LUMZA-589018 format. One line per field, with one value per residue (C-alpha): residue number from 1; chain; x, y, z. Coordinates in nm, 4 decimals. Layout:
REM residues N
n	NUM; ...
chain	A; ...
c1	X; ...
c2	Y; ...
c3	Z; ...
***
This chain:
REM residues 260
n	1; 2; 3; 4; 5; 6; 7; 8; 9; 10; 11; 12; 13; 14; 15; 16; 17; 18; 19; 20; 21; 22; 23; 24; 25; 26; 27; 28; 29; 30; 31; 32; 33; 34; 35; 36; 37; 38; 39; 40; 41; 42; 43; 44; 45; 46; 47; 48; 49; 50; 51; 52; 53; 54; 55; 56; 57; 58; 59; 60; 61; 62; 63; 64; 65; 66; 67; 68; 69; 70; 71; 72; 73; 74; 75; 76; 77; 78; 79; 80; 81; 82; 83; 84; 85; 86; 87; 88; 89; 90; 91; 92; 93; 94; 95; 96; 97; 98; 99; 100; 101; 102; 103; 104; 105; 106; 107; 108; 109; 110; 111; 112; 113; 114; 115; 116; 117; 118; 119; 120; 121; 122; 123; 124; 125; 126; 127; 128; 129; 130; 131; 132; 133; 134; 135; 136; 137; 138; 139; 140; 141; 142; 143; 144; 145; 146; 147; 148; 149; 150; 151; 152; 153; 154; 155; 156; 157; 158; 159; 160; 161; 162; 163; 164; 165; 166; 167; 168; 169; 170; 171; 172; 173; 174; 175; 176; 177; 178; 179; 180; 181; 182; 183; 184; 185; 186; 187; 188; 189; 190; 191; 192; 193; 194; 195; 196; 197; 198; 199; 200; 201; 202; 203; 204; 205; 206; 207; 208; 209; 210; 211; 212; 213; 214; 215; 216; 217; 218; 219; 220; 221; 222; 223; 224; 225; 226; 227; 228; 229; 230; 231; 232; 233; 234; 235; 236; 237; 238; 239; 240; 241; 242; 243; 244; 245; 246; 247; 248; 249; 250; 251; 252; 253; 254; 255; 256; 257; 258; 259; 260
chain	A; A; A; A; A; A; A; A; A; A; A; A; A; A; A; A; A; A; A; A; A; A; A; A; A; A; A; A; A; A; A; A; A; A; A; A; A; A; A; A; A; A; A; A; A; A; A; A; A; A; A; A; A; A; A; A; A; A; A; A; A; A; A; A; A; A; A; A; A; A; A; A; A; A; A; A; A; A; A; A; A; A; A; A; A; A; A; A; A; A; A; A; A; A; A; A; A; A; A; A; A; A; A; A; A; A; A; A; A; A; A; A; A; A; A; A; A; A; A; A; A; A; A; A; A; A; A; A; A; A; A; A; A; A; A; A; A; A; A; A; A; A; A; A; A; A; A; A; A; A; A; A; A; A; A; A; A; A; A; A; A; A; A; A; A; A; A; A; A; A; A; A; A; A; A; A; A; A; A; A; A; A; A; A; A; A; A; A; A; A; A; A; A; A; A; A; A; A; A; A; A; A; A; A; A; A; A; A; A; A; A; A; A; A; A; A; A; A; A; A; A; A; A; A; A; A; A; A; A; A; A; A; A; A; A; A; A; A; A; A; A; A; A; A; A; A; A; A; A; A; A; A; A; A; A; A; A; A; A; A
c1	0.0000; 0.1515; 0.2484; 0.0076; 0.1604; 0.0085; 0.2069; -0.0196; 0.0705; -0.0204; -0.3425; -0.4340; -0.3584; -0.5848; -0.8644; -0.8399; -0.8426; -1.1521; -1.3280; -1.2955; -1.1489; -1.2454; -1.0688; -0.7594; -0.7597; -0.7625; -0.4542; -0.2674; -0.3468; -0.2033; 0.1162; 0.1523; 0.1134; 0.4067; 0.7079; 0.9495; 0.7707; 0.9721; 0.6632; 0.5540; 0.6207; 0.4722; 0.1678; 0.1096; 0.1160; -0.1218; -0.3498; -0.3534; -0.4566; -0.7290; -0.8701; -0.8666; -1.0632; -1.3027; -1.3607; -1.1896; -0.9576; -0.8549; -0.7468; -0.5862; -0.3734; -0.2842; -0.1625; 0.0343; 0.1969; 0.2945; 0.4566; 0.6359; 0.7678; 0.9427; 1.1864; 1.1787; 1.3717; 1.0854; 0.7598; 0.8109; 0.8176; 0.5049; 0.3318; 0.4248; 0.2829; -0.0403; -0.0645; 0.0009; -0.2648; -0.5149; -0.4525; -0.4782; -0.8117; -0.9437; -0.8058; -0.5515; -0.2590; -0.0290; -0.0474; -0.0115; 0.3009; 0.4532; 0.3779; 0.5321; 0.8413; 0.8491; 0.8352; 1.1442; 1.3117; 1.2788; 1.5219; 1.2900; 1.3819; 1.0553; 0.8603; 1.0654; 0.8914; 0.5458; 0.6578; 0.8063; 0.4914; 0.2797; 0.4839; 0.4446; 0.0654; 0.0639; 0.3264; 0.2774; 0.3779; 0.5427; 0.8996; 0.8191; 0.6248; 0.9117; 1.1612; 0.9428; 0.8792; 1.2497; 1.3186; 1.0470; 1.1945; 1.5409; 1.4222; 1.4112; 1.0907; 0.9309; 0.5751; 0.6507; 0.9349; 0.7032; 0.4256; 0.6667; 0.8306; 0.4950; 0.3760; 0.7093; 0.7335; 0.3824; 0.4748; 0.7959; 0.6196; 0.3657; 0.6567; 0.8143; 1.1062; 1.0862; 1.4536; 1.4377; 1.1146; 1.2827; 1.5706; 1.3316; 1.1511; 1.4751; 1.5812; 1.2514; 1.2794; 1.6199; 1.4697; 1.4653; 1.1114; 0.9591; 0.5845; 0.3753; 0.6632; 0.4238; 0.2940; 0.6499; 0.7471; 0.4427; 0.5398; 0.8973; 0.7682; 0.5696; 0.8807; 1.0724; 0.7937; 0.8218; 1.1968; 1.1485; 0.9076; 1.1594; 1.4415; 1.2259; 1.1064; 1.4689; 1.5446; 1.2509; 1.3570; 1.7190; 1.6211; 1.8712; 1.8225; 1.4678; 1.4663; 1.5853; 1.3505; 1.0522; 1.1380; 1.1577; 0.8245; 0.6556; 0.7912; 0.6936; 0.3467; 0.2832; 0.4194; 0.2322; -0.1128; 0.0195; 0.0415; -0.3065; -0.1728; -0.3617; -0.3837; -0.0089; 0.0426; -0.1729; 0.0261; 0.3475; 0.2070; 0.0943; 0.4388; 0.5919; 0.3225; 0.3324; 0.7129; 0.8685; 1.1109; 0.9159; 1.1258; 1.0568; 0.6860; 0.6619; 0.8483; 0.6091; 0.3079; 0.4232; 0.4873; 0.1488; -0.0450; 0.1329; -0.1062; -0.4154
c2	0.0000; 0.3346; 0.5744; 0.8662; 1.2139; 1.3630; 1.6882; 1.9869; 2.1552; 1.8435; 1.8057; 2.1673; 2.1121; 1.8073; 1.9907; 2.2818; 2.0484; 1.8779; 2.2120; 2.2505; 2.6001; 2.6780; 2.3702; 2.4448; 2.8076; 2.7032; 2.4859; 2.7353; 3.0272; 2.8356; 2.7524; 3.1083; 3.2497; 3.0505; 3.2874; 2.9975; 2.7533; 2.6235; 2.6363; 2.9868; 3.1544; 2.8727; 2.8509; 3.2248; 3.2050; 2.9084; 3.0969; 3.3949; 3.1680; 2.9951; 3.3212; 3.4686; 3.1697; 3.2166; 3.5762; 3.7374; 3.9800; 4.1945; 3.8966; 3.7327; 4.0434; 4.0466; 3.6879; 3.7704; 4.0664; 3.8388; 3.5957; 3.8803; 4.0089; 3.6771; 3.7508; 3.3839; 3.3441; 3.1587; 3.2301; 3.6033; 3.6495; 3.4407; 3.6493; 3.9731; 3.8387; 3.7419; 4.0923; 4.2556; 4.0493; 4.1240; 4.4974; 4.4834; 4.3041; 4.5782; 4.8523; 4.9802; 5.0537; 5.2309; 4.9454; 4.6903; 4.8614; 4.8642; 4.4941; 4.4040; 4.6037; 4.4147; 4.0871; 4.1922; 4.2945; 3.9460; 3.8116; 3.5239; 3.4646; 3.2825; 3.5967; 3.8362; 3.7726; 3.8187; 4.1273; 4.2976; 4.2300; 4.3596; 4.6801; 4.7084; 4.6842; 4.9517; 5.1752; 5.5495; 5.6520; 5.4711; 5.5051; 5.3218; 5.0592; 4.9987; 4.9607; 4.7044; 4.5110; 4.4988; 4.3668; 4.1024; 3.9957; 3.9726; 3.7132; 3.4517; 3.2951; 3.1397; 3.2705; 3.6072; 3.6825; 3.6247; 3.8404; 4.1186; 4.1178; 4.1351; 4.4308; 4.6096; 4.5573; 4.6954; 5.0064; 5.0564; 5.0121; 5.2756; 5.5051; 5.4429; 5.2469; 4.9488; 4.8525; 4.8454; 4.6447; 4.3915; 4.3582; 4.2927; 4.0216; 3.8529; 3.8482; 3.6866; 3.4231; 3.3269; 3.2423; 2.8606; 2.7171; 3.0624; 3.0428; 3.1978; 3.1941; 3.2376; 3.5649; 3.6812; 3.6048; 3.7895; 4.0968; 4.0596; 4.0511; 4.3687; 4.5362; 4.4346; 4.5750; 4.9053; 4.9017; 4.8195; 5.1114; 5.3456; 5.2273; 5.2440; 5.5925; 5.6989; 5.5462; 5.7300; 6.0615; 6.0199; 5.9641; 5.7904; 5.6380; 5.5896; 5.2108; 5.2126; 5.4961; 5.3204; 4.9955; 5.1762; 5.3460; 5.0185; 4.8271; 5.1043; 5.1453; 4.7708; 4.7349; 5.0210; 4.8540; 4.5596; 4.8054; 4.9448; 5.2573; 5.2499; 5.6293; 5.6635; 5.3980; 5.5917; 5.9080; 5.7196; 5.5993; 5.9552; 6.0865; 5.8596; 5.9025; 6.2823; 6.3028; 6.5619; 6.2861; 6.1315; 5.8145; 5.7610; 5.8337; 5.5810; 5.3154; 5.3667; 5.3521; 5.0206; 4.8743; 4.9801; 4.8520; 4.5211; 4.3358; 4.4978
c3	0.0000; -0.1033; 0.1704; 0.2086; 0.2395; 0.5564; 0.5621; 0.6316; 0.3034; 0.1087; 0.3054; 0.2278; -0.1402; -0.1562; 0.0217; -0.2212; -0.5212; -0.3776; -0.3451; 0.0315; 0.0200; 0.3784; 0.5108; 0.3063; 0.4227; 0.7900; 0.7506; 0.5344; 0.7657; 1.0608; 0.8716; 0.7422; 1.0937; 1.2312; 1.2139; 1.2585; 1.0308; 0.7348; 0.5111; 0.6070; 0.2694; 0.0619; 0.2878; 0.2624; -0.1158; -0.1083; 0.1280; -0.1066; -0.3952; -0.1932; -0.0618; -0.4123; -0.5397; -0.2512; -0.3590; -0.0618; -0.2408; 0.0609; 0.2707; -0.0319; -0.0805; 0.2871; 0.2598; -0.0554; 0.1177; 0.4067; 0.1640; -0.0127; 0.3186; 0.3863; 0.1051; 0.0055; -0.3223; -0.4910; -0.3119; -0.2549; -0.6318; -0.6761; -0.4117; -0.5875; -0.9139; -0.7379; -0.5942; -0.9293; -1.1077; -0.8331; -0.8617; -1.2404; -1.2212; -0.9950; -1.2216; -0.9713; -1.2060; -0.9595; -0.7100; -0.9890; -1.1229; -0.7755; -0.7330; -1.0694; -0.9730; -0.6440; -0.8376; -1.0317; -0.7072; -0.5621; -0.8203; -0.9116; -1.2759; -1.3451; -1.2551; -1.4680; -1.8054; -1.6526; -1.4612; -1.7657; -1.9682; -1.6813; -1.6742; -2.0518; -2.0215; -1.7530; -1.9101; -1.9079; -2.2580; -2.5514; -2.4243; -2.1019; -2.2951; -2.5357; -2.2513; -2.0758; -2.3975; -2.4781; -2.1292; -2.1730; -2.5072; -2.3508; -2.0974; -2.3740; -2.2441; -2.5565; -2.5150; -2.3559; -2.5981; -2.8933; -2.7514; -2.6545; -2.9979; -3.1749; -2.9712; -2.9916; -3.3680; -3.4158; -3.2162; -3.4124; -3.7460; -3.6470; -3.5627; -3.9019; -3.7559; -3.9888; -3.9639; -3.5860; -3.5990; -3.8261; -3.5804; -3.2935; -3.4897; -3.5964; -3.2312; -3.1300; -3.4031; -3.2634; -2.9226; -2.8756; -2.9006; -2.9497; -3.0183; -3.2972; -3.5441; -3.8354; -3.6902; -3.6239; -3.9831; -4.1196; -3.9194; -4.0392; -4.3960; -4.3307; -4.1922; -4.5038; -4.7233; -4.5406; -4.5913; -4.9585; -4.9986; -4.8394; -5.0666; -5.3790; -5.2871; -5.2601; -5.6006; -5.7593; -5.6051; -5.7132; -6.0750; -6.3017; -6.6444; -6.7728; -6.7425; -6.3796; -6.2897; -6.4457; -6.2686; -5.9322; -5.9963; -6.0911; -5.7937; -5.5529; -5.7040; -5.6878; -5.3345; -5.1685; -5.2049; -5.0030; -4.7113; -4.7806; -4.9501; -5.2805; -5.3118; -5.2644; -5.5315; -5.7769; -5.7076; -5.7850; -6.1163; -6.2027; -6.1116; -6.3746; -6.6371; -6.6119; -6.6171; -6.8480; -6.9489; -7.2369; -7.2379; -6.8647; -6.9083; -7.1920; -6.9936; -6.7003; -6.9337; -7.0772; -6.7340; -6.5976; -6.8980; -6.9507; -6.7160; -6.8622
***
């Protein structure tokens, strides 16, 4: 007959899994109240979880604060994350930010990705958001790194920083076992399209021989619609068709009409 684990923590866990939250809370509260108990930090975290499930947010936060105060290398970080999520759910951003910062301060590496993403969600302004997202990406956690890179790349693309966005996405794709690689590659393709548009615009503005100029105009005019910029594409075509350089205008006309 297998030996049954009768440790109080294990008993509390089984009670919680069986739906007896009150019974679990009694055991965990007793363990958490023992200043010399070896399981004090873990019990306080467990108590915070049980009380949260029971709908007692104030007492759950009190238990989480008690666990955080122990400075335990593992459970203090978990407690800070519990606090931060609780504050976010209740739309208390200042308290949530402080709790996420506390999670980072515990040195618990497992909490760092979540904390950086939490700070990114609660950031005041784009600079703060970008810093938090870069820190989240740097953790190398497969899911968080992917999410952080996607959000950061979208911000950078909106700011016209396509090259930087591409760098962020390449970094994310190099993370072992990173998730949502297809989405990352789509965003990388978009960044490359933006870079292509910028280079082609430069080629059009610099001029050159008629054949090269017409090719640049065609490529730019056919690429812009892929980014939802149909009106800009039409202006590029008109630029070539209305050129004072008759040879260029004719080359552009031939290129535009060849698919007609």
